[in-house]
C-alpha positions in Angstrom: -8.6 -8.5 53.6 -8.0 -10.2 50.1 -5.1 -10.3 48.6 -4.5 -9.0 45.7 -4.2 -11.1 42.5 -1.0 -11.6 40.8 -0.3 -10.0 37.3 -0.1 -12.6 34.8 3.5 -13.0 33.2 4.5 -12.2 29.7 6.3 -16.1 28.3 9.9 -15.8 28.8 11.2 -19.1 27.6 10.9 -20.8 24.1 8.5 -23.1 25.3 6.1 -21.2 26.8 6.6 -18.6 24.0 5.5 -21.8 21.4 2.6 -22.5 24.2 2.0 -19.3 23.3 1.4 -19.2 19.8 -0.3 -22.5 19.6 -3.1 -21.3 22.6 -3.4 -18.2 20.6 -3.7 -19.9 17.3 -7.1 -21.5 18.1 -8.4 -18.8 20.1 -7.7 -16.4 16.9 -8.1 -18.3 13.9 -11.5 -19.7 16.0 -13.6 -16.5 16.5 -14.1 -13.0 15.0 -10.6 -12.0 16.1 -9.9 -13.2 12.5 -10.3 -10.2 10.5 -8.7 -8.0 12.9 -5.6 -10.1 12.7 -5.7 -10.0 9.3 -5.8 -6.5 9.0 -2.7 -6.8 12.3 -0.8 -9.0 10.1 0.1 -6.8 7.3 1.6 -4.4 9.5 4.4 -7.1 10.4 4.6 -9.1 6.8 8.6 -8.6 7.7 8.4 -10.8 10.7 7.5 -14.4 10.7 3.4 -16.0 11.3 4.4 -17.0 14.7 5.9 -13.9 16.1 3.0 -11.8 14.0 0.8 -13.8 16.2 3.0 -13.5 19.7 3.0 -9.7 19.0 -0.9 -9.8 18.5 -2.0 -11.8 21.1 0.6 -9.8 23.9 -0.1 -6.1 22.3 -2.8 -6.0 19.7 -2.4 -2.3 19.0 0.9 -2.7 18.4 2.2 -0.6 15.2 5.8 -0.5 14.8 7.8 -2.6 17.4 11.9 -2.8 17.4 14.9 -4.2 19.9 15.7 -2.3 22.8 18.9 -0.9 21.4 17.8 -0.8 17.9 15.7 1.8 19.0 19.1 3.6 20.7 21.3 3.1 17.6 18.9 4.0 14.8 15.5 5.4 15.6 17.1 7.8 18.5 14.6 6.8 20.7 14.6 5.3 24.6 12.3 2.7 25.6 9.9 4.5 28.6 11.4 3.5 32.0 8.7 0.7 33.3 7.7 -1.1 30.3 7.5 -4.7 29.6 8.9 -6.2 26.7 7.1 -7.7 24.0 8.6 -11.4 24.1 9.1 -13.2 20.3 11.6 -15.1 18.9 15.3 -14.7 17.9 16.3 -17.2 14.8 20.1 -17.5 14.6 22.8 -20.3 12.8 25.1 -21.6 15.0 28.0 -23.3 13.2 29.6 -26.0 13.7 32.1 -28.4 12.5 32.2 -32.3 12.1 34.3 -34.7 10.8 32.8 -36.8 8.1 34.4 -40.4 6.7 35.1 -40.3 2.9 34.3 -43.5 0.8 38.2 -43.5 0.5 38.6 -43.7 3.8 39.8 -40.2 4.7 38.1 -37.9 7.5 37.3 -34.6 6.0 36.0 -31.8 8.6 32.9 -30.7 7.4 31.4 -26.6 8.2 27.5 -27.5 9.4 25.3 -24.4 10.6 22.2 -25.8 13.2 19.4 -23.3 13.6 18.4 -22.2 17.2 15.5 -20.0 18.8 15.8 -17.9 21.8 13.4 -15.1 23.6 13.9 -12.3 23.2 11.8 -8.9 23.8 10.9 -6.1 21.1 8.9 -2.8 22.0 6.1 -0.9 20.2 6.8 2.6 19.2 4.2 3.6 21.8 6.3 2.4 24.9 9.0 4.7 23.7 10.3 8.7 23.3 12.6 10.6 21.7 12.7 12.0 17.9 9.6 11.4 16.0 10.1 8.9 13.0 8.2 8.8 9.5 5.7 5.7 10.7 6.4 2.1 8.5 3.3 1.6 6.6 1.9 -0.3 4.1 0.8 1.9 1.9 2.4 2.6 -1.8 5.2 4.8 -2.4 6.5 4.8 -5.4 5.9 7.7 -8.2 4.2 6.9 -11.3 5.1 7.8 -15.0 2.6 10.4 -16.6 1.4 10.8 -13.2 -0.5 13.8 -14.4 -2.0 12.5 -17.1 -3.5 9.7 -15.6 -4.9 11.3 -12.8 -6.6 14.2 -14.8 -7.6 11.5 -16.8 -9.3 9.6 -14.4 -11.0 12.9 -12.6 -11.9 14.3 -16.2 -13.6 10.8 -16.7 -16.5 11.2 -14.6 -18.8 13.5 -12.9 -17.9 13.2 -9.1 -16.0 16.4 -8.0 -13.0 15.5 -7.1 -10.9 17.0 -4.1 -8.4 16.4 -1.5 -10.0 16.8 2.3 -7.3 17.6 4.5 -9.2 16.3 7.6 -9.3 12.1 6.3 -6.3 11.0 8.4 -3.5 9.0 7.7 -4.8 5.6 9.5 -8.2 5.8 9.3 -9.2 6.3 5.5 -7.6 7.0 2.2 -10.4 8.0 0.3 -14.4 8.2 0.4 -16.9 8.9 -2.2 -20.3 10.9 -1.5 -23.3 9.3 -4.1 -25.5 11.2 -3.0 -23.2 15.0 -3.3 -21.5 13.1 -6.4 -18.1 14.1 -5.1 -15.0 12.5 -4.0 -12.5 13.0 -1.3 -9.0 12.2 -1.2 -6.6 12.6 1.7 -3.5 14.9 0.6 0.1 14.1 1.5 -0.2 10.8 -0.3 2.3 9.2 -2.7 1.6 9.2 -6.6 1.0 5.6 -6.5 -1.2 5.6 -3.5 -3.4 8.5 -4.6 -4.2 6.4 -7.9 -4.5 3.5 -6.6 -7.6 5.2 -4.1 -8.8 7.6 -6.4 -9.6 4.3 -8.9 -11.2 2.7 -6.0 -13.7 5.7 -4.8 -14.5 5.8 -8.9 -15.0 2.1 -8.7 -17.9 3.1 -5.8 -19.0 5.2 -7.6 -19.6 3.2 -10.9 -20.6 0.6 -8.7 -22.3 1.2 -5.9 -24.0 4.9 -6.9 -27.7 2.9 -6.5 -29.0 3.5 -2.9 -31.3 0.9 -4.3 -29.5 -1.6 -4.5 -28.8 -3.3 -1.4 -24.8 -4.5 -1.6 -22.8 -5.4 1.6 -19.8 -3.3 2.3 -17.6 -5.8 2.2 -19.1 -7.0 -1.0 -18.7 -3.2 -2.0 -15.1 -3.0 -1.0 -13.7 -6.0 -2.4 -15.6 -4.8 -6.1 -14.0 -1.2 -5.5 -10.7 -2.9 -4.0 -10.3 -5.3 -7.0 -10.8 -2.7 -9.6 -8.2 -0.8 -8.5 -6.1 -3.7 -8.2 -6.6 -4.4 -12.1 -6.5 -1.2 -13.4 -3.2 -0.2 -11.1 -1.3 -3.6 -12.9 -2.1 -2.3 -16.6 -0.9 1.0 -15.1 2.3 -1.0 -14.5 1.5 0.1 -10.5 2.4 -3.1 -8.6 -0.5 -3.0 -5.1 -0.6 -6.8 -4.3 1.4 -5.8 -0.8 -1.0 -3.9 -0.2 -4.3 -5.0 -2.3 -4.0 -8.7 -0.9 -4.2 -8.2 2.6 -7.4 -5.5 2.5 -8.9 -7.9 -0.1 -8.7 -10.8 3.0 -9.5 -9.0 5.5 -13.5 -8.7 3.5 -13.7 -11.6 2.1 -13.9 -14.1 4.8 -17.5 -14.9 4.6 -17.7 -14.3 1.5 -18.7 -18.1 -0.8 -17.6 -18.6 -4.2 -21.2 -17.7 -5.8 -21.0 -14.4 -4.8 -17.4 -13.8 -5.7 -18.5 -15.2 -9.0 -20.9 -12.7 -9.6 -19.1 -9.4 -8.8 -16.0 -11.2 -10.7 -18.2 -9.5 -14.1 -18.6 -6.6 -12.5 -15.3 -5.9 -11.0 -13.7 -6.8 -15.0 -16.1 -4.2 -16.6 -15.6 -1.4 -14.9 -12.3 -2.0 -14.5 -12.2 -2.8 -18.8 -13.9 0.7 -18.8 -11.3 2.6 -16.7 -8.5 1.1 -19.0 -9.7 1.9 -22.8 -10.2 5.4 -21.2 -6.6 5.7 -19.5 -5.2 3.9 -23.2 -7.3 6.1 -25.6 -6.1 9.6 -23.4 -2.6 8.6 -22.8 -2.0 7.8 -26.5 -3.6 11.1 -27.5 -1.2 12.3 -25.4 2.1 11.3 -26.9 1.0 12.4 -30.2 0.9 15.8 -29.0 4.2 17.9 -28.1 5.2 16.6 -24.2 8.4 17.8 -23.3 9.7 21.6 -23.1 11.7 21.1 -26.0 9.1 20.1 -28.4 7.1 23.3 -26.8 9.4 25.5 -27.3 10.5 23.9 -31.3 6.8 23.8 -32.4 6.0 27.8 -30.9 9.7 28.7 -32.3 8.8 27.4 -36.4 4.9 28.5 -35.8 6.8 32.6 -35.1 8.9 31.5 -38.1 6.4 31.0 -40.4 4.4 34.2 -39.3 7.5 36.7 -39.4 7.8 35.0 -43.2 4.4 36.0 -43.8 4.9 39.3 -42.5 8.0 40.0 -45.0 6.7 38.7 -47.9 3.8 40.7 -47.0 5.9 43.8 -46.5 8.0 42.9 -50.1 4.4 43.0 -51.8 3.9 46.5 -50.5 6.9 48.0 -51.8 7.1 46.7 -55.3 3.3 47.6 -55.8 4.8 51.5 -54.8 7.5 51.2 -56.8 4.9 50.3 -59.9 2.8 53.1 -58.9 
């Protein structure tokens, strides 16, 4: 009877972890895994490149990791019995004192700090159970000043029908453009910033990629749409860099300079069109009464004018009746 092959043990020592990271780097950066790795890293930006690589190599499907105690104390979840930790390198500082002879011959004690690394274990969300948590993601989370006006302007500027589709799932897609049906679908529940960014992204698709006779690669389409969204959002004061840059990196690996140069003109022209439309419409809205108090004041003034007109008409009638 053949012996059962031994299960490969995860790296445990600092030396082993460094060896895994080195070999893994060669593998990832020389194969098609690179794109998947870039996407993966966008969700683990708080970790060093070395630890991102270690997590990816041991569990490429990891979504959010934390230490054993952190899961319990911070998230009120417990690591499932029997789960094996993902080994990373935890850094720290060790302080020590050193006696240094000064130029005048005296001895002075100086405090120094030395960096050190030691193996540590983290566990993915899927390896735990307990209270549900709102998963951290790379999505935009902030609000947008004049959000309603901006959203309305963008929707009114297109002949596509814009709707929210509950079937679009988080983590899969935030938006969808259907040129043949001339419709754009957005995922409900997104933040104001993410909604505007996604809407502009899909509007760029409707402007640039609606003609089916144009043979444009999907990677080029995504580069153009996301770059347009980045420029327009930047114009509106929305910083999308931590969302956009990983997205662009995942699509730009196989593009050469000539291809990107051709896209730049299309991107700039489309972004400028959106920016002009937004500027013109928002300026008009600024010239109108915007707050409830302003609207109420104008309504009150209008009512006063009407009342005065009625009183004047009443006085004229009384004068005419007296003169008869």
